[in-house]
Steps between C-alpha positions, in 0.01 A plus 500: 500500500810522299526852382151501345369844426133585461445776236156653472339454163368855485653730758368819344141380540515578868552871421160517317161554653311166520804363309367648175460874499713806542357829638465637144312191395250540791460876430428432130240234586346712772471806285347285217250351739419852639428638155290197425296548810449878421396412145257232614329759716510777245417325172175333408604137481185367356648538148775235425737771354482708818545198715815401305629859513440498882691185580781542247734695742486228758553229233792688348670551835438135592655397170808718565579350847428140393801285593679335205768228519863612438389866536348682800168589329347616176613865552861381519456264200349778282780750604766230430343448158484871413864550607608197282306631200610858527863494595807412305498144365855467366724317743879508476661174594782535755503140634788308649594348161511820297840567343610839380655369179363407159386149419823388331688562828247284694549208247883506538492464879 
């Protein structure tokens, strides 16, 4: 083999539990399922509204830890969207082609 290198496609995936979850993700999901189990025991689930209320913590926790392409999971996607929408949106260009003069100087060069 003539200097061929094998680079793993996703080397950070090995640091996750089951290749998908962090400890915080599993804690969120476990707490959501625990609360759901307690509510299923405590609430009268014969009524549809009580049944939905009882299973909603598990569904919400499952939605938050759902894997999403290009992001870790829905929790990270939602936090990135909130950060994008609430922080400063005016970007100052300081690229490699920016000159410190006015436009007439750039036309003369």
